[in-house]
N, C-alpha and C positions, 0 to 999 in steps of 0.2 A: 247247822246250830241256830235252825229255829226257835224262838223263844231262848234264846240265853241274850245275855246280855257280856257286852266286850267291851273296855277300855282299851285305845292306842293310845299313846301318847307320840308326838309329831307326826301328826295326821298331814301337815299344812304341806309335806312335801315327802320327794325320795320312797324311800321306803314306804312308812309308815302311810303313807297318800295312798302307794299300791295295797297296802294291806288293806286298807278303807274302801277299795274296790269295790267294798259288796251295798255300796251307794246304784253303783250302774245295774247290779242284777235286781232290783227293784226292792232289797232290804232300807231299811230305816236307823239313819244316823246323825246321832245329834252334836254339835261342833262345843265344845269351850275352849277359852282362849286363855294363856297362863303365860307368862315370861318364865319356865322353870326353873332360868338362874338364880331367882328370887321365892327363899323359904316361904315367905307371906303369902306369895302367888299360888306356890305347891299346897299350901294349905288352903288354902281359896278353891284350888281345881279340887281337893280332896272333898268340900266341905257341899260343893257343890254335886259333885257326885255321887254322892253318902244322901244329898235331897233329892236327887233326881229317881235313882233306884232303889228298888226294896230287896234289889239282889245282883250281886256280879261274881257271874263265871268265868271269864279273866280277863285280865291286867295282861299288857305288852305294853311293858315298859321298853320302848323305841326310839326315845328322843336325842340325840346325842349332835356332838360335835366337834370340831378343830378350829384353837388358834394358835397362833404363829409364834403370838409375843402374848404378853401375862396380861391377865381384864381383872381384875377385884370388879368382884358382884355387890352389889347394894348389902348385904354381910358380909363385906370384908373378906369375903375366899376368892381362890382362885379357879376363873370360870370353869376347867374344865373339868376338874375333881366335883365342879357344885354342880354342871348342868348333866355330866355323865353319868356321874358315881353318887353324890347325895338326892340330888331329887329323887331317882327315883328308888334309891332308900326310903327316902321318908313317904312319897307317896305309898308303895309298898306299906312300910308300917301304917301309914293314917286309915289306909283301907283294908287291911285284914281281918278286925272284928268279921267285914261283910265278905269278905271271901269263906272265911271260916262259912260263916252260917249259912252260904249258898254250896256246899262243898258237894261232889267231889268238884275243886275249883283248881283253876291254874294260875301260874303267873308266869309270863315268857318274858325272857329279858333279852336285848342287842348286847353284844359282846364285840368284839372283832376279831383278827386271827394276831392285831395287835398284839393282845393278852400276851405272848409267846413271850414279847421282849421286853413285858412289864416288871416292876421292882416296886414293893410297896418302901415308900421310903418315909415314913414314921416321923423322924426327925424335921422332915421337911414336906412335909407333906401337901403345904398350899406353892412352891415351889419359889419360896420368898430370899432364898440362897442361891439362887443361878437357875433363872427359869429358862427351859426349853420347850417346844412344845409337842415333838413328837416323844419326847421321854414323860410330858405329861400328862398323855392323849395315851398309851402305852400303861400306864399306870391307871388308868379308871376305867381301860377295859380288861383288868386286871382286876378290880377290883368289883367287877360286874362277876365275875365271875366266882371268886370269893365269899362273896355277898350270898349268890344264888347257891353255894354248898351251903352256904350258914344256916339262910334261909329252910333251904329243905330240913338240915337236921334242925331247926327248929319246930317246923311244923308235922316231922313226925306224925300220923297217926290222926291228922286234924282233916285227911282230905285234900288239903289242898297242895299241888305240886309246883315244882321252882325248878327250870330249868331255862341253858341259856346259848347262846349260838353262836356262831359266826355265819354271817348273811354273805360273804364272798364278797368283791371287790366292786361295786357300783355305781354307777349312773347316774350320780348326784350333783346336788349346789353345795357339796360337802364343804368346809373351809370354807366356802366363798368370801366370806365376812372377812376374815385374814388369815388369809393360808400360806404367806410367806416364800421365798425366791422359789424352792425346789421344788413346792408343789406346783406352782403356776409353771415354771418350764418341764414338768414330768407329765401333769394330766394332758396335755394335745397327745402324746406322745404313747400315752395306756389307754386313753380312752374309749378307743375300737375294742377291744379287749376286753374291758368292763363287762357286769352284766347289767341287763333293765334292771330298774326298778320293782319290776313285778315280777323279774328273777329273782331277784334278791330278797322277795319278802315269803316265797316259797315255805325257807324253810321256820319264820314266824308263824303264819297258818298253821305250817303241819303241827305244831307243835301247840297250838292254840286249840286246834278241835279234833285234830287224827282220832282215831278209837283206839289204834297200833299203839298212842302214850300215854292211854288213859294209865295214869297210878305213877307212870314214869316219874322220877324225880331228883334233884342232885346233879343234872348229867348237862354238859353241853355237845352241843349238836352242830357239824358241818353236813351241808346236802342232805338235811334232815336221815342224820344217818349219827348215830353217838358216837364222837370220837374223843381220845385222852387231852387234856389244855392241860397248859404246862403244869412243870413240877412243883413251881411256885404257886398253885392256885390250891394244890392239896394240904398247904399246912393250914391245918386245923386250929394252932395255936394265931398264927398271924390273921388267919378270918376273924374268929371271936375278938380279937384284941380293935382290929379293923373294925367291927362292927362297937363295939363300946366306943368307938375314936368318934365314928361315924353320929353315931346315936348322942354326942355330947357337942358336936357342929350343927345336927339342927335343932338343938332344945328339946330330946327325947327324953323319955325314962330309957337306961340303957335294957331291962329288961324286956321291955316292949319287943314280941313278937316270939319269947319266948316258949 
């Protein structure tokens, strides 16, 4: 990756921090701070990145979170959906022209095995009519997969690939802000069996730089191997609808990225 520019979101801890371990190997790392629950902050981050780097070879959408109770953002949106899906959706779109100009380039998005339990509730995306933390999380992780597949379709022939992954169950501070009773009780039991952040970052790193996946797009990976995601994730009509709804929610022209 010498000479390549890679942007990793969520680099302050956990998987993102491990992905940024390049600094310990003598690589150059610049740090940007942003609260990605805020669309204003996401836009500011994109502006800073575009001003700092004339090229962008890889974008790793890693930031994510879990909240047991409903927390509205400053934009009036439900935090889980805003952070886990709308933030990477907006950031990717804002950086797409730079990625295209840097082709071959890659967009790597971190999802979760929870995508298999997800359902996109277009009638209540924001959980206003009965919020459940696990349901909101699973929906957002399914949205990551559907966004990736739709992005791959829209970028066909552009020299920019889009892949998505499940990192495994990793020992991080995930959900610590508002974990809920069930998670607080179960974490001490399952923690010894979880992956380290370094192990959890392996698939992200593989998709970001491995020559074996050069040109591979629109696929879901687990343990650095392509796998089938949930049946719902392959609904191209729902993915296109999700793109249009997401574009409206973040104030983008819905055809951006087409």
